[in-house]
C-alpha positions as CSV (number, residue, x, y, z in Angstrom):
1,X,92.2,117.8,170.1
2,X,93.6,119.4,167.0
3,X,97.1,119.3,168.4
4,X,96.6,115.6,169.3
5,X,95.4,114.8,165.8
6,X,98.3,116.6,164.3
7,X,100.7,114.7,166.5
8,X,99.2,111.4,165.4
9,X,99.4,112.3,161.8
10,X,103.0,113.5,162.3
11,X,103.8,110.2,163.9
12,X,102.3,108.2,161.1
13,X,104.2,110.2,158.5
14,X,107.4,109.7,160.5
15,X,106.9,106.0,160.6
16,X,106.1,105.9,156.9
17,X,109.3,107.9,156.2
18,X,111.4,105.6,158.4
19,X,110.0,102.3,156.9
20,X,108.3,102.9,153.6
21,X,108.5,99.3,152.5
22,X,107.0,98.0,155.7
23,X,104.2,100.4,155.6
24,X,103.5,99.6,152.0
25,X,103.5,95.9,152.8
26,X,101.0,96.4,155.7
27,X,98.7,98.4,153.5
28,X,98.9,95.8,150.7
29,X,98.2,93.1,153.3
30,X,95.1,94.9,154.5
31,X,93.9,95.4,151.0
32,X,94.9,91.9,149.7
33,X,92.0,90.0,148.2
34,X,91.6,86.3,149.0
35,X,92.6,84.3,145.9
36,X,92.4,80.6,144.9
37,X,95.6,78.7,144.4
38,X,95.9,76.4,141.3
39,X,98.2,73.8,142.9
40,X,98.5,72.9,146.5
41,X,101.0,70.6,148.3
42,X,100.1,69.5,151.9
43,X,102.0,67.5,154.5
44,X,99.2,66.8,157.0
45,X,96.1,64.7,157.0
46,X,93.8,67.6,156.4
47,X,93.6,70.5,153.9
48,X,93.1,73.9,155.5
49,X,91.5,77.1,154.0
50,X,95.0,78.7,154.0
51,X,96.3,75.8,151.9
52,X,93.7,76.6,149.2
53,X,93.3,80.3,149.6
54,X,95.9,83.1,149.6
55,X,95.3,85.9,152.1
56,X,92.8,83.8,154.0
57,X,93.3,85.9,157.2
58,X,91.9,84.5,160.4
59,X,90.5,81.5,158.6
60,X,93.9,80.2,157.4
61,X,94.2,77.3,159.9
62,X,90.6,76.1,159.5
63,X,90.5,72.5,158.1
64,X,87.8,71.9,155.4
65,X,88.9,68.7,153.5
66,X,90.7,65.4,154.2
67,X,94.0,65.1,152.4
68,X,94.6,62.6,149.6
69,X,96.5,59.5,150.4
70,X,100.3,59.9,150.9
71,X,102.1,60.4,147.7
72,X,98.9,60.9,145.7
73,X,97.0,63.9,144.5
74,X,93.3,64.8,144.3
75,X,91.3,67.3,142.3
76,X,88.8,69.6,144.1
77,X,86.2,71.6,142.0
78,X,86.3,75.3,142.7
79,X,82.5,75.4,143.4
80,X,83.0,72.8,146.2
81,X,85.8,75.0,147.7
82,X,83.7,78.1,147.6
83,X,80.8,76.3,149.3
84,X,83.1,74.9,152.0
85,X,84.6,78.3,153.0
86,X,81.4,80.3,152.8
87,X,80.5,79.8,156.6
88,X,83.9,81.3,157.5
89,X,83.2,84.8,156.4
90,X,85.4,84.8,153.3
91,X,83.8,86.8,150.5
92,X,84.8,88.2,147.2
93,X,87.3,85.4,146.6
94,X,89.2,85.7,143.4
95,X,88.9,82.3,141.7
96,X,91.3,83.4,139.0
97,X,89.1,81.6,136.5
98,X,90.1,78.2,137.9
99,X,87.6,75.3,137.5
100,X,89.5,73.1,140.0
101,X,92.4,72.9,142.3
102,X,95.0,70.1,142.4
103,X,96.0,69.0,145.9
104,X,99.1,66.8,146.4
105,X,99.9,65.0,149.6
106,X,103.7,65.2,150.0
107,X,105.5,62.0,151.0
108,X,108.8,60.1,151.2
109,X,108.8,57.3,148.7
110,X,110.4,54.0,149.6
111,X,111.0,52.2,146.2
112,X,110.6,48.5,145.4
113,X,114.4,48.4,144.8
114,X,115.0,49.7,148.3
115,X,112.7,47.2,149.8
116,X,114.4,44.4,147.8
117,X,117.8,45.5,148.8
118,X,116.8,45.6,152.5
119,X,115.4,42.0,152.3
120,X,118.6,40.8,150.6
121,X,120.8,42.4,153.3
122,X,118.7,40.9,156.1
123,X,118.8,37.4,154.5
124,X,122.6,37.7,154.1
125,X,123.1,38.7,157.7
126,X,120.6,36.4,159.4
127,X,120.8,33.3,157.2
128,X,124.3,33.5,155.6
129,X,122.8,33.5,152.1
130,X,126.0,34.9,150.5
131,X,126.6,38.6,149.6
132,X,123.4,40.7,149.4
133,X,124.2,41.7,145.9
134,X,124.2,38.0,144.8
135,X,120.8,37.3,146.3
136,X,117.8,37.3,143.9
137,X,114.5,38.2,145.5
138,X,111.2,37.4,143.9
139,X,107.9,38.6,145.4
140,X,104.6,36.7,145.3
141,X,102.8,39.9,144.2
142,X,103.9,43.1,142.5
143,X,105.6,45.4,145.0
144,X,104.6,49.0,144.9
145,X,106.4,52.0,146.3
146,X,105.8,52.6,150.0
147,X,104.6,56.1,150.8
148,X,105.4,57.5,154.3
149,X,105.4,61.0,155.8
150,X,107.9,63.4,154.2
151,X,109.4,63.9,157.7
152,X,110.0,60.1,158.2
153,X,113.7,59.5,158.2
154,X,116.0,56.5,158.7
155,X,116.1,53.0,157.1
156,X,113.5,50.3,157.1
157,X,113.7,48.1,160.1
158,X,113.0,44.3,160.0
159,X,110.4,43.4,162.7
160,X,110.4,39.7,161.7
161,X,112.0,37.5,159.1
162,X,111.7,33.8,158.4
163,X,113.4,31.8,155.6
164,X,113.2,28.2,154.5
165,X,116.3,27.1,152.7
166,X,114.5,24.1,151.2
167,X,111.6,26.0,149.6
168,X,113.6,29.2,149.4
169,X,110.5,31.1,150.7
170,X,110.7,34.2,153.0
171,X,108.2,36.2,155.1
172,X,109.3,39.6,156.2
173,X,107.7,42.5,158.1
174,X,109.1,46.1,158.1
175,X,108.6,49.1,160.4
176,X,110.1,52.6,160.3
177,X,110.5,54.2,163.7
178,X,109.9,57.7,162.4
179,X,106.7,56.9,160.5
180,X,103.3,56.7,162.2
181,X,101.9,55.2,159.0
182,X,104.1,52.1,159.2
183,X,103.6,52.0,163.0
184,X,99.9,51.7,162.5
185,X,100.2,49.1,159.6
186,X,103.7,47.5,159.2
187,X,104.6,46.4,155.7
188,X,104.7,42.7,155.1
189,X,106.1,40.8,152.1
190,X,106.2,37.2,150.9
191,X,108.3,35.6,148.2
192,X,111.4,33.5,147.3
193,X,115.1,34.3,147.6
194,X,118.1,32.4,146.2
195,X,121.8,32.9,146.0
196,X,123.0,33.4,142.5
197,X,126.3,33.2,140.6
198,X,127.4,34.8,137.3
199,X,127.0,32.8,134.1
200,X,128.1,33.8,130.6
201,X,125.4,33.7,127.8
202,X,125.2,34.9,124.2
203,X,123.1,38.0,123.4
204,X,122.0,36.7,120.0
205,X,121.7,33.4,118.2
206,X,125.1,32.0,117.3
207,X,125.6,29.4,114.5
208,X,127.7,26.3,114.9
209,X,131.4,27.0,114.3
210,X,131.0,30.8,114.8
211,X,133.8,32.4,116.8
212,X,132.6,34.4,119.8
213,X,133.5,38.0,120.3
214,X,133.1,40.0,123.5
215,X,130.2,41.9,122.0
216,X,128.4,38.6,121.5
217,X,128.4,37.8,125.2
218,X,126.6,39.0,128.4
219,X,126.4,37.9,132.1
220,X,123.3,36.3,133.6
221,X,122.6,35.6,137.2
222,X,121.8,31.9,137.8
223,X,121.0,29.9,140.9
224,X,124.2,28.8,142.7
225,X,122.8,25.3,142.9
226,X,123.0,25.0,139.1
227,X,126.8,25.6,138.9
228,X,129.1,24.5,136.1
229,X,128.6,27.5,133.8
230,X,131.4,29.6,132.4
231,X,131.6,32.6,134.8
232,X,134.0,35.0,133.0
233,X,133.4,36.5,129.5
234,X,137.1,36.3,128.8
235,X,137.0,32.5,129.1
236,X,134.6,32.3,126.1
237,X,136.0,35.0,123.8
238,X,137.8,33.6,120.8
239,X,136.2,30.1,121.1
240,X,133.8,28.6,118.6
241,X,130.3,27.2,119.1
242,X,130.2,23.4,119.0
243,X,126.5,23.7,118.1
244,X,123.9,26.5,117.7
245,X,123.7,28.7,120.8
246,X,120.6,30.6,122.1
247,X,120.3,33.8,124.2
248,X,119.3,33.4,127.9
249,X,121.0,30.0,128.3
250,X,124.3,29.8,130.3
251,X,127.3,28.5,128.4
252,X,129.3,25.5,129.6
253,X,132.7,24.4,128.5
254,X,131.1,21.6,126.5
255,X,129.3,24.2,124.3
256,X,132.5,25.7,123.0
257,X,135.7,24.6,121.3
258,X,138.8,26.0,119.9
259,X,138.1,27.5,116.4
260,X,139.2,25.4,113.4
261,X,141.8,27.3,111.5
262,X,142.2,24.5,109.0
263,X,139.2,23.1,107.2
264,X,138.9,19.7,105.4
265,X,140.3,19.9,101.9
266,X,142.2,23.1,102.6
267,X,145.6,23.5,100.9
268,X,148.2,23.7,103.7
269,X,151.9,24.1,104.1
270,X,153.6,21.2,105.7
271,X,156.7,22.2,107.7
272,X,159.2,19.5,108.7
273,X,161.8,20.5,111.2
274,X,164.8,18.6,112.5
275,X,168.2,19.6,113.9
276,X,169.8,21.7,111.2
277,X,167.0,21.1,108.7
278,X,163.7,22.8,107.7
279,X,161.6,21.5,104.8
280,X,158.3,22.9,103.5
281,X,155.9,20.9,101.3
282,X,152.4,21.3,99.9
283,X,149.6,19.3,101.3
284,X,145.8,18.9,101.5
285,X,144.0,18.7,104.9
286,X,142.0,15.5,105.3
287,X,140.1,16.9,108.2
288,X,139.5,20.2,110.0
289,X,141.4,21.2,113.1
290,X,142.1,23.9,115.6
291,X,145.6,25.1,116.6
292,X,147.3,22.3,118.5
293,X,145.1,19.5,117.0
294,X,146.7,16.6,115.1
295,X,145.1,16.0,111.7
296,X,145.8,13.9,108.7
297,X,147.4,15.7,105.7
298,X,147.9,14.4,102.2
299,X,151.4,15.1,100.8
300,X,150.5,16.6,97.5
301,X,153.6,15.1,95.8
302,X,153.9,11.7,97.4
303,X,150.2,11.1,97.8
304,X,150.9,9.7,101.3
305,X,149.0,10.9,104.3
306,X,151.0,12.0,107.4
307,X,149.9,13.1,110.8
308,X,150.6,16.8,111.4
309,X,149.9,19.3,114.1
310,X,148.0,22.5,113.2
311,X,150.2,25.5,114.1
312,X,148.5,28.4,112.3
313,X,145.8,29.0,109.7
314,X,146.9,27.0,106.6
315,X,150.0,25.7,108.3
316,X,150.9,22.4,109.9
317,X,154.1,20.8,111.2
318,X,155.5,17.3,111.2
319,X,157.5,16.3,114.2
320,X,160.7,14.3,114.2
321,X,158.8,11.3,115.4
322,X,157.1,11.1,112.0
323,X,160.4,11.3,110.1
324,X,160.2,7.7,108.9
325,X,156.7,8.3,107.5
326,X,158.0,11.2,105.5
327,X,161.2,9.4,104.4
328,X,159.3,6.4,103.2
329,X,157.2,8.3,100.8
330,X,158.3,8.9,97.3
331,X,161.0,11.5,96.8
332,X,159.9,14.8,98.4
333,X,159.8,18.0,96.4
334,X,161.5,20.5,98.6
335,X,160.3,24.1,98.3
336,X,162.9,26.9,97.8
337,X,162.5,27.5,101.5
338,X,165.3,25.2,102.7
339,X,167.6,26.1,105.5
340,X,170.3,24.4,107.7
341,X,171.6,21.0,106.7
342,X,170.4,18.5,104.1
343,X,168.0,15.6,104.4
344,X,169.3,12.1,104.5
């Protein structure tokens, strides 16, 4: 007997010498005290003792509570946990001074944006409603994130879809093959969907005559049926407002005009050009005009009004067609800037 005991002790010492870490872990496991966890994340429909208690031993897989809804969390008072596990022979539990435990039910979240994109893609494919990115979807009610099992993979699948082009209303039902939650209760949504086009609008109030800069403009999405709006920001930059402009309203060509570079009563330089001759005179604009506009200009010396084309800020030109008008005025005063030949 003594020899047998010695052999056993020798064997134990030998094992301890060969694997000191393993032996230490086994001893620690035997001596580990069950302890409460502060935060718990579960993936199933029930919460087990092992989810809530570290070192629960043989009781680890015993279910004691129903899990919170997918993607949500619940708070369980410590006293309720202790009461629930008492029948399962767990004693001297270290509660770590916790008054409650937070339990979170893990999930895969399918966002409202993902739902919207899936509906737009389905409408585009099945009803030819333009590119999915150009389809605006509006729901009858607020759409909340769908919560499915964290193991559920793949994309939402359309079980049924109807769309009325006259009322623009849709009715869609979704399923997800890998989710028992959506199998039991498919997700159904109602709303309206329209094809949209880009439309330029101002980002701030703009006064009449103000020249638009790129920073003043933005792009809206408007129903395709409206049409007629300016679609590219570049087509509006540098133009002036014909009237006061307000944010949120699409701009049309009639809302804008070329900016006036000559204002009424501005002093301008009149330039007359003919083969071999350039004359410059002083004048006063009788009306405002943009580059390319034809306006009346008073010759400051002759006191006659001639029609001139605006060519630059403060500068107008008289074409050869109006030579007679210029010649029939009282003698012109020619500025020092004379080149080429002489006037008749």
